[in-house]
C-alpha positions in Angstrom: 0.0 0.0 0.0 2.9 2.4 0.8 4.4 1.7 -2.6 1.3 2.9 -4.5 0.8 5.9 -2.2 4.4 6.9 -2.8 3.9 6.6 -6.6 0.7 8.7 -6.4 2.3 11.5 -4.3 5.3 11.6 -6.7 3.0 12.0 -9.7 1.3 14.9 -7.8 4.7 16.7 -7.6 5.7 16.0 -4.0 9.5 15.6 -3.3 11.0 12.6 -1.5 11.3 14.5 1.8 7.7 15.7 1.7 6.5 12.1 0.9 8.4 10.7 3.8 6.9 13.3 6.2 3.4 12.7 4.9 3.5 8.9 5.2 5.7 8.8 8.4 8.4 6.7 6.8 12.1 7.3 6.1 13.5 9.0 3.0 15.6 6.0 2.3 12.4 3.9 2.1 10.8 6.4 -0.3 13.9 6.5 -2.5 14.2 2.7 -2.5 10.5 2.2 -3.5 10.6 4.8 -6.2 13.6 3.0 -7.8 11.6 -0.1 -8.4 9.0 -0.9 -11.1 5.8 -2.6 -10.0 7.1 -6.0 -11.1 10.4 -5.5 -9.2 8.5 -4.4 -6.1 6.3 -7.5 -6.2 9.4 -9.7 -6.5 11.0 -7.9 -3.6 7.9 -8.6 -1.4 8.1 -12.3 -2.2 11.7 -12.5 -1.2 10.8 -10.9 2.2 8.1 -13.5 2.8 10.5 -16.3 2.0 13.5 -15.0 3.8 14.2 -16.5 7.2 14.8 -14.4 10.4 17.5 -15.0 13.0 14.9 -15.4 15.7 12.6 -17.7 13.8 14.0 -20.8 15.5 13.0 -19.3 18.9 9.6 -18.0 17.7 7.6 -20.7 19.6 9.5 -19.9 22.8 8.8 -16.2 22.5 5.1 -16.8 21.6 4.8 -19.1 24.7 6.4 -16.5 27.0 4.2 -13.7 25.7 1.0 -15.7 26.1 1.9 -16.8 29.6 3.2 -13.4 30.6 1.6 -10.7 28.4 3.4 -8.0 30.3 6.9 -9.2 29.3 9.1 -6.4 28.0 11.4 -6.8 25.0 14.4 -6.3 27.2 13.3 -9.2 29.4 12.7 -11.4 26.4 16.3 -10.5 25.3 17.6 -11.6 28.7 15.6 -14.9 28.7 16.8 -15.8 25.2 20.4 -15.5 26.5 19.7 -17.4 29.7 17.3 -20.1 28.6 18.2 -20.6 24.9 21.9 -19.5 24.9 21.2 -17.0 22.1 24.3 -14.9 21.3 25.3 -12.2 18.7 21.8 -10.8 18.3 21.2 -7.1 19.1 18.6 -6.1 21.6 16.9 -3.8 19.0 16.4 -6.9 16.8 14.7 -8.7 19.7 12.4 -5.7 20.4 11.3 -5.5 16.8 10.7 -9.2 16.6 8.7 -9.2 19.8 6.5 -6.3 18.5 5.9 -8.3 15.3 4.9 -11.4 17.3 2.6 -9.3 19.4 0.9 -7.9 16.3 0.6 -11.3 14.6 -0.8 -13.1 17.6 -2.7 -10.2 19.0 -0.9 -10.0 22.4 -1.1 -6.4 23.4 1.0 -4.9 26.2 0.3 -1.9 28.4 3.3 -0.3 30.0 3.8 2.7 32.3 6.9 4.7 32.9 8.0 6.8 35.9 9.6 10.1 35.1 12.7 11.3 37.0 14.4 14.7 36.9 18.0 14.5 35.7 20.7 15.2 38.3 24.5 15.6 37.8 26.6 12.5 38.2 28.7 12.2 41.4 32.4 11.6 41.5 33.8 8.1 41.3 33.7 6.2 44.6 31.7 8.9 46.4 28.2 7.4 46.8 26.4 4.1 47.1 22.6 4.1 47.1 20.6 1.4 48.9 17.0 0.4 48.9 14.7 -2.5 49.7 12.1 -4.3 47.5 9.8 -7.3 47.5 8.0 -9.4 45.1 5.5 -12.3 45.1 6.7 -15.1 42.9 5.4 -18.5 41.9 7.2 -21.6 43.3 7.9 -24.9 41.6 5.0 -26.3 43.7 2.7 -23.7 42.0 2.2 -21.7 45.2 2.9 -18.0 45.8 5.8 -16.9 48.0 6.8 -13.4 49.0 10.6 -12.6 48.7 12.5 -9.6 50.0 15.6 -8.1 48.5 18.1 -5.3 49.2 19.8 -3.6 46.2 23.0 -1.5 46.1 24.2 0.7 43.2 27.4 2.7 42.8 26.0 6.1 41.8 28.7 6.9 39.2 29.1 3.6 37.3 25.6 2.2 38.0 27.3 -1.1 39.0 24.8 -3.1 41.0 24.5 -5.8 43.7 21.3 -7.6 44.8 20.6 -10.1 47.6 17.4 -11.8 48.5 15.8 -13.2 51.7 12.6 -15.3 52.2 11.7 -13.2 55.3 11.8 -9.4 56.1 15.2 -7.9 56.7 16.5 -7.3 60.2 19.5 -5.2 61.1 21.8 -8.2 61.2 20.7 -9.2 57.7 21.3 -5.7 56.4 24.8 -5.5 57.9 25.7 -8.9 56.4 24.4 -7.8 53.0 26.4 -4.6 53.2 29.6 -6.7 53.8 28.7 -8.8 50.8 28.1 -5.8 48.6 31.3 -4.1 49.6 33.3 -7.2 48.7 31.4 -7.5 45.4 32.1 -3.8 44.6 35.7 -4.1 45.8 35.5 -1.3 48.3 33.4 1.2 50.3 32.1 4.6 49.2 32.4 7.8 51.2 28.6 8.2 51.5 25.6 5.8 51.7 22.1 6.9 50.8 19.0 5.2 52.4 15.3 5.6 52.8 14.1 6.5 56.3 13.5 2.8 56.8 12.5 1.3 60.2 15.6 -0.9 60.2 17.8 2.2 60.2 15.8 5.1 61.6 14.0 4.9 64.9 12.6 8.4 64.8 13.0 11.8 63.1 13.1 15.0 65.0 13.2 18.0 62.7 16.1 16.4 60.7 17.9 14.9 63.6 17.8 11.2 62.8 18.4 8.5 65.4 19.9 5.3 64.0 19.6 1.9 65.8 22.6 1.5 68.1 23.5 -1.6 66.2 23.8 -0.1 62.8 25.5 3.0 64.2 28.3 0.8 65.6 28.6 -0.8 62.2 28.7 2.6 60.5 31.5 3.8 62.8 33.4 0.6 62.3 33.3 0.9 58.5 33.7 4.7 58.6 31.1 5.9 56.0 28.7 8.8 56.1 24.9 8.4 56.0 22.4 10.4 54.1 18.8 9.5 54.8 16.3 10.8 52.3 12.5 10.9 52.3 10.6 8.0 50.8 10.1 8.0 47.0 12.5 10.9 46.5 13.9 10.5 42.9 16.2 13.5 43.1 18.0 12.0 46.1 18.0 8.3 45.2 16.4 7.9 41.8 19.2 5.6 40.6 18.5 2.9 43.2 14.7 3.2 42.6 15.4 2.4 39.0 17.5 -0.6 40.0 14.6 -1.9 42.3 12.3 -1.6 39.3 14.8 -3.2 37.0 15.2 -6.2 39.4 11.5 -6.7 39.8 10.5 -6.4 36.1 13.5 -7.8 34.4 14.7 -10.5 36.8 12.1 -11.8 39.2 8.9 -11.2 37.2 7.5 -14.4 35.9 10.5 -16.4 37.2 9.8 -19.7 39.1 11.2 -20.0 42.6 12.8 -23.2 43.8 15.2 -22.5 46.7 16.7 -19.3 48.2 20.3 -20.2 47.4 19.5 -21.1 43.8 17.5 -17.8 43.5 20.5 -15.8 44.7 22.9 -17.6 42.4 20.6 -16.8 39.5 20.6 -13.2 40.6 24.4 -13.1 40.4 24.3 -14.6 37.0 21.7 -12.1 35.9 23.8 -9.2 37.2 26.8 -10.5 35.2 24.7 -11.2 32.1 22.3 -8.2 32.1 22.2 -6.0 35.2 25.9 -4.9 35.0 26.5 -5.8 31.4 23.7 -4.1 29.5 24.4 -0.6 28.3 22.9 2.0 30.6 20.3 4.2 28.9 21.7 7.4 30.5 25.4 6.9 30.6 25.5 4.9 27.3 28.2 2.7 28.9 28.3 -0.8 30.4 28.4 -0.6 34.2 31.0 -3.3 34.6 33.4 -1.4 32.3 33.0 1.9 34.2 33.2 0.0 37.5 36.7 -1.2 36.6 37.7 2.5 36.8 35.6 3.5 39.8 36.8 0.6 41.8 40.2 2.3 42.1 38.5 5.2 43.9 36.7 3.1 46.6 38.2 2.7 50.1 39.6 -0.8 50.6 37.6 -3.3 52.7 40.2 -3.9 55.4 38.8 -7.1 57.0 35.7 -9.1 57.6 33.4 -7.4 60.0 32.9 -9.2 63.4 29.2 -9.7 63.8 29.4 -11.3 67.2 30.8 -8.1 68.8 28.2 -5.8 67.3 24.9 -7.6 67.0 23.5 -7.7 70.5 21.1 -4.8 70.9 18.8 -4.5 68.0 16.4 -7.5 68.5 13.4 -6.1 70.4 9.9 -7.3 70.9 6.8 -5.8 72.6 5.5 -7.5 75.7 1.7 -8.2 75.3 -1.0 -7.9 77.9 -0.8 -11.6 78.7 2.9 -11.1 79.6 4.4 -12.9 76.6 6.5 -11.8 73.6 6.7 -13.2 70.2 9.9 -14.5 68.5 10.2 -16.6 65.3 6.6 -17.7 65.4 6.4 -18.7 69.1 5.5 -16.9 72.3 7.7 -16.8 75.4 6.6 -15.8 78.9 7.9 -13.1 81.2 7.0 -12.8 84.9 3.3 -11.9 85.5 2.9 -8.1 86.0 5.7 -7.2 83.6 3.3 -5.6 81.2 2.1 -2.2 82.3 -0.4 -0.1 80.4 1.5 3.1 81.0 5.0 1.9 80.0 6.7 1.1 76.6 6.6 -2.7 77.3 9.7 -3.1 75.2 12.0 -6.1 75.8 15.5 -6.7 74.4 16.4 -10.2 73.2 19.8 -12.0 73.1 20.3 -15.2 71.2 23.1 -17.3 72.6 25.2 -19.8 70.8 23.6 -22.7 72.8 20.1 -21.8 71.6 19.0 -19.8 74.7 16.7 -16.7 74.4 17.5 -14.2 77.1 15.1 -11.4 77.8 16.0 -8.0 79.3 14.2 -4.7 80.0 17.3 -2.8 79.1 19.9 -3.5 76.4 22.6 -4.2 78.9 20.4 -4.9 82.0 19.8 -7.9 84.1 18.2 -11.0 82.6 14.4 -10.9 83.3 13.7 -14.3 81.8 15.5 -17.1 79.9 14.1 -19.8 77.6 15.4 -22.5 75.3 14.4 -21.5 71.7 11.7 -23.8 70.6 11.6 -25.8 67.3 8.5 -25.2 65.2 5.8 -22.6 65.2 2.7 -21.6 67.2 4.0 -22.8 70.6 3.7 -21.0 74.0 6.9 -21.5 76.1 6.3 -20.7 79.7 8.5 -20.7 82.8 6.6 -22.4 85.6 7.6 -19.6 88.0 5.9 -17.1 85.8 2.5 -18.8 86.3 2.4 -18.2 90.1 1.2 -14.7 90.6 2.7 -14.1 94.1 6.1 -15.4 93.1 5.9 -13.5 89.8 5.3 -10.3 91.6 8.3 -10.9 93.9 10.5 -11.9 91.0 9.5 -8.8 88.9 9.9 -6.4 91.8 13.3 -7.9 92.7 14.4 -7.5 89.0 13.2 -3.8 88.9 15.0 -3.0 92.1 18.3 -4.6 90.9 18.2 -2.6 87.7 18.5 0.6 89.6 21.8 -0.1 91.4 25.2 0.3 89.8 26.7 -2.8 91.3 24.4 -5.6 90.0 26.3 -8.4 91.7 26.1 -6.7 95.1 22.4 -6.0 95.0 21.7 -9.6 93.8 23.7 -10.8 96.9 21.6 -8.6 99.2 18.3 -9.8 97.7 19.4 -13.4 97.9 20.3 -12.8 101.6 16.8 -11.2 102.2 15.2 -14.3 100.5 17.1 -16.7 102.8 16.4 -14.7 105.9 12.8 -13.6 105.4 11.3 -16.3 103.1 7.6 -15.7 102.8 8.0 -12.0 103.8 10.5 -11.2 101.0 7.8 -9.2 99.1 7.3 -6.9 102.1 11.1 -6.4 102.4 11.3 -5.5 98.7 8.5 -3.0 99.0 10.4 -1.2 101.7 13.5 -1.1 99.4 11.4 0.3 96.6 10.2 3.2 98.8 13.8 3.9 99.9 14.8 4.0 96.2 12.0 6.5 95.4 12.8 8.8 98.4 16.6 8.6 98.8 17.8 7.8 95.3 21.1 9.6 95.6 22.3 7.5 98.5 21.2 4.0 97.7 24.5 2.8 96.2 26.5 4.0 99.2 23.9 2.5 101.5 24.3 -0.9 99.8 28.0 -0.8 100.4 27.5 0.0 104.1 25.0 -2.8 104.7 27.4 -5.2 103.1 30.3 -3.9 105.2 28.2 -4.2 108.4 26.4 -7.3 107.3 22.9 -5.8 108.0 20.5 -8.0 106.2 17.3 -6.1 106.5 15.4 -3.6 104.4 14.6 -1.6 107.5 18.3 -1.3 108.3 18.8 -0.3 104.7 16.2 2.4 105.1 17.7 3.7 108.3 21.2 4.0 106.8 19.8 5.7 103.7 17.9 8.2 105.8 21.0 8.9 108.0 23.0 9.6 104.8 20.3 11.9 103.5 20.1 13.8 106.9 23.9 14.2 107.0 24.0 15.5 103.4 21.2 17.9 104.2 23.0 19.3 107.3 26.3 19.7 105.4 24.4 21.6 102.8 22.8 23.9 105.4 26.2 24.5 107.1 27.7 25.5 103.8 24.8 27.9 103.2 25.3 29.7 106.5 29.1 29.8 106.4 30.6 33.3 105.7 32.3 33.7 102.3 36.0 33.4 102.3 36.7 37.1 101.7 35.0 38.0 105.0 36.6 35.3 107.2 39.3 37.8 108.5 36.8 40.2 109.9 35.9 40.1 113.6 33.2 41.9 115.6 34.2 44.5 118.2 34.3 43.3 121.8 33.0 45.5 124.7 32.8 44.9 128.5 29.6 44.2 130.4 29.8 47.7 132.0 29.4 49.3 128.7 26.0 47.7 128.1 25.0 48.3 131.8 25.6 52.1 131.4 23.5 52.1 128.2 20.6 50.4 130.0 20.8 52.8 133.0 21.0 55.9 130.9 24.6 56.6 131.5 27.1 58.0 129.1 30.1 56.4 127.6 33.4 57.6 129.0 
């Protein structure tokens, strides 16, 4: 049809450029068609129909993929051809054209959307790594759905990427481990790291003053990088990593079948080498792995493997519920009855020991409130029998709360144990006396504890009396200091007169 329209427009006096604009085709096509007679053009069409295409042997695969996943992109088909069919030496533009032709032939339409970002200047080599999280729901080999979570890193200058997946939400320990893997994959550490204000990193925001979890702050100081936390969905600050997250979801994980986490991560590394870091970037017009070879020289060297055991002890926290239990890994573990209080934070700090013990504290470095063996399986309630007895639970909890206040934990535990042996069933009353002393004479309780140990006075009442005595002495010393003359007046003395002098004044006499 174009051929005859071109001939008609030529007869009407239109030039080749005008014909090309009018029919929305290239000038080369117009010139080629005009150089053929009707017979030659018919023969040309027949050769096109008979001529084979490079991708024809893979046509059935492409049709099957497009029918199963109508939202496949040409770029993803290009990657799948390399991965699944070992197709080489075919340009991506050829695949895109072929996919469009297949869609038209088999009536497989595709609707796509594109997010628009504002262009920002490139940063110097080795200066910045952007980090973000993503998740996707994939189909397993058992034909069930499974949600996977991933963390992505990208060097801002070269666009060199690293991705790692988990089958559960990320915790701070997971994030630190993935950081170490990314730094070794990149061959060094950047000066600055860019993140979202994610719950793993940011506890709260106060007019720009961001508080990091203590655990990640230790890691940051150990590795010596700066942190820039930007607001969520901020393309100007971290548009590069948002594009990477989108790239991973729509080019790698979309329509891919999940078998096992290790296999999935291995496939991710293969995809990074084959596509993620090999494909020419649409902005830089360069392959990320080639630019990374230069940028790597500007990264700070990863000196040694980070010691997780020395830094991962404070971040695991759980809320204590109304029934005095907390949840961990699908099970519930008890704490002493009465631990939960409606007007407190009810936050507990967990420590997982190498021998499989779960230790629970009310402070990151405080005394152990409860200890349980970590259960195997899900949905269980693990209780300490002592936590079931209300009276004993109250005593245990009060003793723990009192011990938390003192500086010398070993000494106060000795004192409470001595009270338990001496008073037995009246221990709760003794502890209540101690609690009142702590509330009224807080400044003197540590010295008092040392004195009762020295004098071996095993009684809360004796403790109270000593604390009161110290408080009274401190108050008297303060009053004495208040009524003492300042140093600059100490040399002055009042005039001394005899008794006769005052007697004369009282009797009306005059001074001589």
